[in-house]
Every structure is written in structure tokens, then in C-alpha cells.
C-alpha positions in Angstrom: -12.9 0.4 2.7 -10.0 -2.0 3.5 -10.8 -4.2 0.5 -10.8 -1.3 -2.0 -7.8 0.3 -0.4 -5.8 -2.6 -0.8 -6.9 -3.0 -4.2 -5.8 0.5 -5.1 -2.4 0.1 -3.4 -1.6 -3.0 -5.2 -2.7 -1.4 -8.4 -0.6 1.6 -7.8 2.5 -0.7 -7.3 2.0 -2.3 -10.4 1.5 -5.6 -9.1 -1.1 -8.2 -10.1 -3.1 -10.1 -7.9 -1.3 -13.3 -8.9 1.9 -11.8 -8.1 0.8 -10.8 -4.7 -0.8 -14.3 -4.2 2.6 -15.9 -5.4 4.5 -14.0 -2.8 2.1 -15.0 -0.2 2.4 -18.9 -0.9 -1.5 -18.5 -2.1 -3.7 -18.8 -5.4 -4.6 -15.7 -7.1 -8.5 -16.0 -6.1 -7.4 -15.8 -2.5 -6.4 -12.0 -3.2 -9.4 -11.7 -5.7 -11.9 -12.7 -2.8 -10.4 -10.1 -0.3 -10.6 -6.9 -2.8 -14.0 -8.0 -3.9 -14.9 -8.3 -0.5 -16.2 -11.8 -0.5 -13.6 -13.1 2.0 -12.6 -11.0 5.2 -9.0 -10.5 5.7 -7.7 -10.9 9.1 -4.8 -8.9 11.3 -2.0 -11.5 10.2 -3.0 -11.3 6.2 -3.5 -7.8 6.4 -0.1 -7.1 7.8 1.5 -9.7 5.2 -0.2 -7.9 2.5 0.6 -4.7 3.4 4.4 -5.5 3.4 4.2 -6.8 0.1 2.3 -3.6 -1.4 3.8 -0.9 1.0 0.3 -0.5 2.3 0.1 2.0 5.5 -2.1 -0.1 7.7 -1.9 2.4 10.8 -3.1 5.2 8.3 -6.2 3.0 7.3 -7.0 2.3 11.0 -6.9 6.3 11.8 -9.2 6.7 8.6 -11.3 4.1 9.9 -11.4 5.5 13.3 -12.4 8.9 11.9 -15.2 7.7 10.2 -16.4 5.9 13.3 -16.4 9.1 15.3 
């Protein structure tokens, strides 16, 4: 869910994986691996990516909590 939400928001903002990676000082496969679910994203990385793509992490956490209940 997190991976697909990040990918959707990135696309909605009109940013490529390469553009997001460049802002983070990473290579494009870093973002591709997160979005594909091949790599887990830690909280610090999630917050950094969220800032770039204007992603509401709190809303995501609420959604995840609702699913878990």
C-alpha cells in the first residue's frame, strides 16, 4: 500500500523516479525498488520522499490503522 501510494502521488505531481532520486541524492533504481516493493522504505526515507512529492504521511498512517482494525 505504501509503495503504490508513493508511486501514485509522484506521478500525480508530474515527477519521474529519476527526478525524485536526484533531489534525494540517490540513483533512480532506489525509487524504483521502493515503488515496486522490492525495498522497504524506512521512516526517514519516507518523510524525505513525502516532502518532495507533497505526500500526506499522516493520512497514510490513518488509512493503515483503519485497515488494521
